[in-house]
mmCIF file of the N, C-alpha and C atoms, coordinates in Angstrom:
data_MODEL
# 
_entry.id   MODEL 
# 
loop_
_atom_site.group_PDB 
_atom_site.id 
_atom_site.type_symbol 
_atom_site.label_atom_id 
_atom_site.label_alt_id 
_atom_site.label_comp_id 
_atom_site.label_asym_id 
_atom_site.label_entity_id 
_atom_site.label_seq_id 
_atom_site.pdbx_PDB_ins_code 
_atom_site.Cartn_x 
_atom_site.Cartn_y 
_atom_site.Cartn_z 
_atom_site.occupancy 
_atom_site.B_iso_or_equiv 
_atom_site.pdbx_formal_charge 
_atom_site.auth_seq_id 
_atom_site.auth_comp_id 
_atom_site.auth_asym_id 
_atom_site.auth_atom_id 
_atom_site.pdbx_PDB_model_num 
ATOM 1   N N  . MET A 1 1  ? 72.374  113.055 94.944  1.00 0.00 ? 1  MET A N  1 
ATOM 2   C CA . MET A 1 1  ? 73.230  112.091 94.302  1.00 0.00 ? 1  MET A CA 1 
ATOM 3   C C  . MET A 1 1  ? 72.373  111.104 93.519  1.00 0.00 ? 1  MET A C  1 
ATOM 4   N N  . LYS A 1 2  ? 72.868  110.670 92.414  1.00 0.00 ? 2  LYS A N  1 
ATOM 5   C CA . LYS A 1 2  ? 72.135  109.726 91.584  1.00 0.00 ? 2  LYS A CA 1 
ATOM 6   C C  . LYS A 1 2  ? 72.228  108.328 92.178  1.00 0.00 ? 2  LYS A C  1 
ATOM 7   N N  . ASP A 1 3  ? 71.492  107.386 91.587  1.00 0.00 ? 3  ASP A N  1 
ATOM 8   C CA . ASP A 1 3  ? 71.367  106.052 92.168  1.00 0.00 ? 3  ASP A CA 1 
ATOM 9   C C  . ASP A 1 3  ? 72.648  105.222 92.149  1.00 0.00 ? 3  ASP A C  1 
ATOM 10  N N  . LYS A 1 4  ? 73.440  105.302 91.092  1.00 0.00 ? 4  LYS A N  1 
ATOM 11  C CA . LYS A 1 4  ? 74.581  104.401 90.973  1.00 0.00 ? 4  LYS A CA 1 
ATOM 12  C C  . LYS A 1 4  ? 75.856  105.151 90.652  1.00 0.00 ? 4  LYS A C  1 
ATOM 13  N N  . LEU A 1 5  ? 76.957  104.544 91.088  1.00 0.00 ? 5  LEU A N  1 
ATOM 14  C CA . LEU A 1 5  ? 78.280  105.068 90.783  1.00 0.00 ? 5  LEU A CA 1 
ATOM 15  C C  . LEU A 1 5  ? 79.042  104.018 89.991  1.00 0.00 ? 5  LEU A C  1 
ATOM 16  N N  . GLU A 1 6  ? 79.742  104.466 88.964  1.00 0.00 ? 6  GLU A N  1 
ATOM 17  C CA . GLU A 1 6  ? 80.566  103.582 88.152  1.00 0.00 ? 6  GLU A CA 1 
ATOM 18  C C  . GLU A 1 6  ? 82.028  103.924 88.419  1.00 0.00 ? 6  GLU A C  1 
ATOM 19  N N  . LEU A 1 7  ? 82.808  102.948 88.840  1.00 0.00 ? 7  LEU A N  1 
ATOM 20  C CA . LEU A 1 7  ? 84.226  103.162 89.066  1.00 0.00 ? 7  LEU A CA 1 
ATOM 21  C C  . LEU A 1 7  ? 84.903  103.365 87.713  1.00 0.00 ? 7  LEU A C  1 
ATOM 22  N N  . ILE A 1 8  ? 85.584  104.493 87.543  1.00 0.00 ? 8  ILE A N  1 
ATOM 23  C CA . ILE A 1 8  ? 86.239  104.742 86.258  1.00 0.00 ? 8  ILE A CA 1 
ATOM 24  C C  . ILE A 1 8  ? 87.761  104.751 86.371  1.00 0.00 ? 8  ILE A C  1 
ATOM 25  N N  . ALA A 1 9  ? 88.292  104.899 87.600  1.00 0.00 ? 9  ALA A N  1 
ATOM 26  C CA . ALA A 1 9  ? 89.743  104.863 87.767  1.00 0.00 ? 9  ALA A CA 1 
ATOM 27  C C  . ALA A 1 9  ? 90.095  104.677 89.233  1.00 0.00 ? 9  ALA A C  1 
ATOM 28  N N  . ALA A 1 10 ? 91.254  104.082 89.464  1.00 0.00 ? 10 ALA A N  1 
ATOM 29  C CA . ALA A 1 10 ? 91.794  103.933 90.813  1.00 0.00 ? 10 ALA A CA 1 
ATOM 30  C C  . ALA A 1 10 ? 93.309  104.039 90.721  1.00 0.00 ? 10 ALA A C  1 
ATOM 31  N N  . LYS A 1 11 ? 93.900  104.697 91.707  1.00 0.00 ? 11 LYS A N  1 
ATOM 32  C CA . LYS A 1 11 ? 95.350  104.874 91.719  1.00 0.00 ? 11 LYS A CA 1 
ATOM 33  C C  . LYS A 1 11 ? 95.853  104.744 93.144  1.00 0.00 ? 11 LYS A C  1 
ATOM 34  N N  . GLU A 1 12 ? 96.926  103.969 93.317  1.00 0.00 ? 12 GLU A N  1 
ATOM 35  C CA . GLU A 1 12 ? 97.514  103.748 94.625  1.00 0.00 ? 12 GLU A CA 1 
ATOM 36  C C  . GLU A 1 12 ? 98.672  104.721 94.837  1.00 0.00 ? 12 GLU A C  1 
ATOM 37  N N  . PHE A 1 13 ? 98.736  105.285 96.047  1.00 0.00 ? 13 PHE A N  1 
ATOM 38  C CA . PHE A 1 13 ? 99.781  106.244 96.406  1.00 0.00 ? 13 PHE A CA 1 
ATOM 39  C C  . PHE A 1 13 ? 100.408 105.850 97.737  1.00 0.00 ? 13 PHE A C  1 
ATOM 40  N N  . THR A 1 14 ? 101.617 106.320 97.973  1.00 0.00 ? 14 THR A N  1 
ATOM 41  C CA . THR A 1 14 ? 102.241 106.177 99.276  1.00 0.00 ? 14 THR A CA 1 
ATOM 42  C C  . THR A 1 14 ? 101.379 106.906 100.297 1.00 0.00 ? 14 THR A C  1 
ATOM 43  N N  . TYR A 1 15 ? 101.260 106.333 101.492 1.00 0.00 ? 15 TYR A N  1 
ATOM 44  C CA . TYR A 1 15 ? 100.440 106.920 102.540 1.00 0.00 ? 15 TYR A CA 1 
ATOM 45  C C  . TYR A 1 15 ? 100.841 108.371 102.793 1.00 0.00 ? 15 TYR A C  1 
ATOM 46  N N  . TYR A 1 16 ? 99.837  109.228 102.910 1.00 0.00 ? 16 TYR A N  1 
ATOM 47  C CA . TYR A 1 16 ? 100.022 110.647 103.181 1.00 0.00 ? 16 TYR A CA 1 
ATOM 48  C C  . TYR A 1 16 ? 98.923  111.068 104.144 1.00 0.00 ? 16 TYR A C  1 
ATOM 49  N N  . ASP A 1 17 ? 99.304  111.604 105.293 1.00 0.00 ? 17 ASP A N  1 
ATOM 50  C CA . ASP A 1 17 ? 98.345  111.935 106.360 1.00 0.00 ? 17 ASP A CA 1 
ATOM 51  C C  . ASP A 1 17 ? 97.187  112.806 105.917 1.00 0.00 ? 17 ASP A C  1 
ATOM 52  N N  . GLU A 1 18 ? 97.415  113.724 104.996 1.00 0.00 ? 18 GLU A N  1 
ATOM 53  C CA . GLU A 1 18 ? 96.371  114.675 104.629 1.00 0.00 ? 18 GLU A CA 1 
ATOM 54  C C  . GLU A 1 18 ? 95.760  114.390 103.260 1.00 0.00 ? 18 GLU A C  1 
ATOM 55  N N  . MET A 1 19 ? 95.867  113.159 102.794 1.00 0.00 ? 19 MET A N  1 
ATOM 56  C CA . MET A 1 19 ? 95.297  112.804 101.489 1.00 0.00 ? 19 MET A CA 1 
ATOM 57  C C  . MET A 1 19 ? 93.785  113.037 101.476 1.00 0.00 ? 19 MET A C  1 
ATOM 58  N N  . TYR A 1 20 ? 93.132  112.884 102.614 1.00 0.00 ? 20 TYR A N  1 
ATOM 59  C CA . TYR A 1 20 ? 91.686  113.116 102.674 1.00 0.00 ? 20 TYR A CA 1 
ATOM 60  C C  . TYR A 1 20 ? 91.343  114.557 102.280 1.00 0.00 ? 20 TYR A C  1 
ATOM 61  N N  . LYS A 1 21 ? 92.255  115.490 102.519 1.00 0.00 ? 21 LYS A N  1 
ATOM 62  C CA . LYS A 1 21 ? 92.011  116.881 102.136 1.00 0.00 ? 21 LYS A CA 1 
ATOM 63  C C  . LYS A 1 21 ? 92.015  117.034 100.618 1.00 0.00 ? 21 LYS A C  1 
ATOM 64  N N  . VAL A 1 22 ? 92.867  116.278 99.952  1.00 0.00 ? 22 VAL A N  1 
ATOM 65  C CA . VAL A 1 22 ? 92.905  116.291 98.487  1.00 0.00 ? 22 VAL A CA 1 
ATOM 66  C C  . VAL A 1 22 ? 91.589  115.761 97.940  1.00 0.00 ? 22 VAL A C  1 
ATOM 67  N N  . VAL A 1 23 ? 91.124  114.636 98.488  1.00 0.00 ? 23 VAL A N  1 
ATOM 68  C CA . VAL A 1 23 ? 89.870  114.026 98.042  1.00 0.00 ? 23 VAL A CA 1 
ATOM 69  C C  . VAL A 1 23 ? 88.697  114.966 98.319  1.00 0.00 ? 23 VAL A C  1 
ATOM 70  N N  . ASP A 1 24 ? 88.682  115.600 99.469  1.00 0.00 ? 24 ASP A N  1 
ATOM 71  C CA . ASP A 1 24 ? 87.626  116.559 99.802  1.00 0.00 ? 24 ASP A CA 1 
ATOM 72  C C  . ASP A 1 24 ? 87.625  117.723 98.810  1.00 0.00 ? 24 ASP A C  1 
ATOM 73  N N  . PHE A 1 25 ? 88.795  118.247 98.498  1.00 0.00 ? 25 PHE A N  1 
ATOM 74  C CA . PHE A 1 25 ? 88.925  119.332 97.527  1.00 0.00 ? 25 PHE A CA 1 
ATOM 75  C C  . PHE A 1 25 ? 88.377  118.925 96.161  1.00 0.00 ? 25 PHE A C  1 
ATOM 76  N N  . LEU A 1 26 ? 88.751  117.728 95.706  1.00 0.00 ? 26 LEU A N  1 
ATOM 77  C CA . LEU A 1 26 ? 88.275  117.244 94.410  1.00 0.00 ? 26 LEU A CA 1 
ATOM 78  C C  . LEU A 1 26 ? 86.756  117.103 94.406  1.00 0.00 ? 26 LEU A C  1 
ATOM 79  N N  . ASN A 1 27 ? 86.190  116.535 95.461  1.00 0.00 ? 27 ASN A N  1 
ATOM 80  C CA . ASN A 1 27 ? 84.736  116.370 95.535  1.00 0.00 ? 27 ASN A CA 1 
ATOM 81  C C  . ASN A 1 27 ? 84.009  117.710 95.516  1.00 0.00 ? 27 ASN A C  1 
ATOM 82  N N  . LYS A 1 28 ? 84.526  118.681 96.244  1.00 0.00 ? 28 LYS A N  1 
ATOM 83  C CA . LYS A 1 28 ? 83.873  119.994 96.299  1.00 0.00 ? 28 LYS A CA 1 
ATOM 84  C C  . LYS A 1 28 ? 83.919  120.720 94.959  1.00 0.00 ? 28 LYS A C  1 
ATOM 85  N N  . ASN A 1 29 ? 84.977  120.504 94.197  1.00 0.00 ? 29 ASN A N  1 
ATOM 86  C CA . ASN A 1 29 ? 85.164  121.266 92.967  1.00 0.00 ? 29 ASN A CA 1 
ATOM 87  C C  . ASN A 1 29 ? 84.757  120.543 91.694  1.00 0.00 ? 29 ASN A C  1 
ATOM 88  N N  . LEU A 1 30 ? 84.580  119.238 91.746  1.00 0.00 ? 30 LEU A N  1 
ATOM 89  C CA . LEU A 1 30 ? 84.250  118.503 90.528  1.00 0.00 ? 30 LEU A CA 1 
ATOM 90  C C  . LEU A 1 30 ? 82.910  117.777 90.587  1.00 0.00 ? 30 LEU A C  1 
ATOM 91  N N  . SER A 1 31 ? 82.159  117.968 91.657  1.00 0.00 ? 31 SER A N  1 
ATOM 92  C CA . SER A 1 31 ? 80.866  117.297 91.778  1.00 0.00 ? 31 SER A CA 1 
ATOM 93  C C  . SER A 1 31 ? 79.895  117.733 90.684  1.00 0.00 ? 31 SER A C  1 
ATOM 94  N N  . GLU A 1 32 ? 80.026  118.965 90.208  1.00 0.00 ? 32 GLU A N  1 
ATOM 95  C CA . GLU A 1 32 ? 79.130  119.449 89.153  1.00 0.00 ? 32 GLU A CA 1 
ATOM 96  C C  . GLU A 1 32 ? 79.368  118.731 87.826  1.00 0.00 ? 32 GLU A C  1 
ATOM 97  N N  . HIS A 1 33 ? 80.456  117.985 87.742  1.00 0.00 ? 33 HIS A N  1 
ATOM 98  C CA . HIS A 1 33 ? 80.767  117.205 86.540  1.00 0.00 ? 33 HIS A CA 1 
ATOM 99  C C  . HIS A 1 33 ? 80.396  115.731 86.725  1.00 0.00 ? 33 HIS A C  1 
ATOM 100 N N  . ASP A 1 34 ? 79.573  115.453 87.741  1.00 0.00 ? 34 ASP A N  1 
ATOM 101 C CA . ASP A 1 34 ? 79.103  114.098 88.063  1.00 0.00 ? 34 ASP A CA 1 
ATOM 102 C C  . ASP A 1 34 ? 80.244  113.156 88.430  1.00 0.00 ? 34 ASP A C  1 
ATOM 103 N N  . LEU A 1 35 ? 81.290  113.688 89.062  1.00 0.00 ? 35 LEU A N  1 
ATOM 104 C CA . LEU A 1 35 ? 82.405  112.878 89.531  1.00 0.00 ? 35 LEU A CA 1 
ATOM 105 C C  . LEU A 1 35 ? 82.398  112.834 91.053  1.00 0.00 ? 35 LEU A C  1 
ATOM 106 N N  . VAL A 1 36 ? 82.717  111.659 91.588  1.00 0.00 ? 36 VAL A N  1 
ATOM 107 C CA . VAL A 1 36 ? 82.804  111.456 93.025  1.00 0.00 ? 36 VAL A CA 1 
ATOM 108 C C  . VAL A 1 36 ? 84.144  110.770 93.299  1.00 0.00 ? 36 VAL A C  1 
ATOM 109 N N  . PHE A 1 37 ? 84.855  111.263 94.303  1.00 0.00 ? 37 PHE A N  1 
ATOM 110 C CA . PHE A 1 37 ? 86.155  110.712 94.649  1.00 0.00 ? 37 PHE A CA 1 
ATOM 111 C C  . PHE A 1 37 ? 86.074  110.041 96.009  1.00 0.00 ? 37 PHE A C  1 
ATOM 112 N N  . GLY A 1 38 ? 86.766  108.924 96.138  1.00 0.00 ? 38 GLY A N  1 
ATOM 113 C CA . GLY A 1 38 ? 86.807  108.205 97.401  1.00 0.00 ? 38 GLY A CA 1 
ATOM 114 C C  . GLY A 1 38 ? 88.234  107.814 97.719  1.00 0.00 ? 38 GLY A C  1 
ATOM 115 N N  . ILE A 1 39 ? 88.466  107.482 98.979  1.00 0.00 ? 39 ILE A N  1 
ATOM 116 C CA . ILE A 1 39 ? 89.804  107.086 99.402  1.00 0.00 ? 39 ILE A CA 1 
ATOM 117 C C  . ILE A 1 39 ? 89.700  105.878 100.315 1.00 0.00 ? 39 ILE A C  1 
ATOM 118 N N  . THR A 1 40 ? 90.596  104.937 100.118 1.00 0.00 ? 40 THR A N  1 
ATOM 119 C CA . THR A 1 40 ? 90.689  103.781 100.994 1.00 0.00 ? 40 THR A CA 1 
ATOM 120 C C  . THR A 1 40 ? 92.146  103.592 101.383 1.00 0.00 ? 40 THR A C  1 
ATOM 121 N N  . GLU A 1 41 ? 92.359  102.926 102.505 1.00 0.00 ? 41 GLU A N  1 
ATOM 122 C CA . GLU A 1 41 ? 93.711  102.629 102.971 1.00 0.00 ? 41 GLU A CA 1 
ATOM 123 C C  . GLU A 1 41 ? 93.944  101.130 102.905 1.00 0.00 ? 41 GLU A C  1 
ATOM 124 N N  . ARG A 1 42 ? 95.122  100.767 102.453 1.00 0.00 ? 42 ARG A N  1 
ATOM 125 C CA . ARG A 1 42 ? 95.532  99.366  102.449 1.00 0.00 ? 42 ARG A CA 1 
ATOM 126 C C  . ARG A 1 42 ? 97.009  99.329  102.796 1.00 0.00 ? 42 ARG A C  1 
ATOM 127 N N  . ASP A 1 43 ? 97.342  98.630  103.871 1.00 0.00 ? 43 ASP A N  1 
ATOM 128 C CA . ASP A 1 43 ? 98.723  98.573  104.370 1.00 0.00 ? 43 ASP A CA 1 
ATOM 129 C C  . ASP A 1 43 ? 99.236  99.997  104.577 1.00 0.00 ? 43 ASP A C  1 
ATOM 130 N N  . ASP A 1 44 ? 100.300 100.369 103.922 1.00 0.00 ? 44 ASP A N  1 
ATOM 131 C CA . ASP A 1 44 ? 100.842 101.727 104.060 1.00 0.00 ? 44 ASP A CA 1 
ATOM 132 C C  . ASP A 1 44 ? 100.583 102.546 102.800 1.00 0.00 ? 44 ASP A C  1 
ATOM 133 N N  . LYS A 1 45 ? 99.471  102.266 102.135 1.00 0.00 ? 45 LYS A N  1 
ATOM 134 C CA . LYS A 1 45 ? 99.119  102.937 100.884 1.00 0.00 ? 45 LYS A CA 1 
ATOM 135 C C  . LYS A 1 45 ? 97.727  103.554 100.979 1.00 0.00 ? 45 LYS A C  1 
ATOM 136 N N  . HIS A 1 46 ? 97.498  104.570 100.186 1.00 0.00 ? 46 HIS A N  1 
ATOM 137 C CA . HIS A 1 46 ? 96.164  105.142 99.974  1.00 0.00 ? 46 HIS A CA 1 
ATOM 138 C C  . HIS A 1 46 ? 95.758  104.823 98.545  1.00 0.00 ? 46 HIS A C  1 
ATOM 139 N N  . ILE A 1 47 ? 94.511  104.533 98.356  1.00 0.00 ? 47 ILE A N  1 
ATOM 140 C CA . ILE A 1 47 ? 93.975  104.315 97.019  1.00 0.00 ? 47 ILE A CA 1 
ATOM 141 C C  . ILE A 1 47 ? 92.880  105.334 96.800  1.00 0.00 ? 47 ILE A C  1 
ATOM 142 N N  . ILE A 1 48 ? 93.034  106.141 95.753  1.00 0.00 ? 48 ILE A N  1 
ATOM 143 C CA . ILE A 1 48 ? 92.003  107.107 95.389  1.00 0.00 ? 48 ILE A CA 1 
ATOM 144 C C  . ILE A 1 48 ? 91.186  106.502 94.260  1.00 0.00 ? 48 ILE A C  1 
ATOM 145 N N  . ASN A 1 49 ? 89.880  106.486 94.452  1.00 0.00 ? 49 ASN A N  1 
ATOM 146 C CA . ASN A 1 49 ? 88.949  105.971 93.453  1.00 0.00 ? 49 ASN A CA 1 
ATOM 147 C C  . ASN A 1 49 ? 88.166  107.133 92.856  1.00 0.00 ? 49 ASN A C  1 
ATOM 148 N N  . ILE A 1 50 ? 87.948  107.070 91.555  1.00 0.00 ? 50 ILE A N  1 
ATOM 149 C CA . ILE A 1 50 ? 87.144  108.076 90.877  1.00 0.00 ? 50 ILE A CA 1 
ATOM 150 C C  . ILE A 1 50 ? 85.906  107.375 90.320  1.00 0.00 ? 50 ILE A C  1 
ATOM 151 N N  . TYR A 1 51 ? 84.752  107.926 90.657  1.00 0.00 ? 51 TYR A N  1 
ATOM 152 C CA . TYR A 1 51 ? 83.474  107.369 90.220  1.00 0.00 ? 51 TYR A CA 1 
ATOM 153 C C  . TYR A 1 51 ? 82.741  108.382 89.373  1.00 0.00 ? 51 TYR A C  1 
ATOM 154 N N  . LYS A 1 52 ? 81.962  107.884 88.426  1.00 0.00 ? 52 LYS A N  1 
ATOM 155 C CA . LYS A 1 52 ? 81.077  108.701 87.606  1.00 0.00 ? 52 LYS A CA 1 
ATOM 156 C C  . LYS A 1 52 ? 79.659  108.370 88.026  1.00 0.00 ? 52 LYS A C  1 
ATOM 157 N N  . GLU A 1 53 ? 78.857  109.397 88.310  1.00 0.00 ? 53 GLU A N  1 
ATOM 158 C CA . GLU A 1 53 ? 77.453  109.170 88.651  1.00 0.00 ? 53 GLU A CA 1 
ATOM 159 C C  . GLU A 1 53 ? 76.689  108.781 87.397  1.00 0.00 ? 53 GLU A C  1 
ATOM 160 N N  . LYS A 1 54 ? 75.852  107.777 87.543  1.00 0.00 ? 54 LYS A N  1 
ATOM 161 C CA . LYS A 1 54 ? 75.024  107.312 86.409  1.00 0.00 ? 54 LYS A CA 1 
ATOM 162 C C  . LYS A 1 54 ? 73.639  107.857 86.543  1.00 0.00 ? 54 LYS A C  1 
# 
């Protein structure tokens, strides 16, 4: 992994128990494009963050 990540997008969704599987799928399939996906929880929502490796 490169030294820094730049946040390029974030989207809030209704809580979904298996959202981590979506994020895992995206990371496994798009890492070669220097993209990293993350997930955070806030209240009853999930937030998916998309980062670009610098």
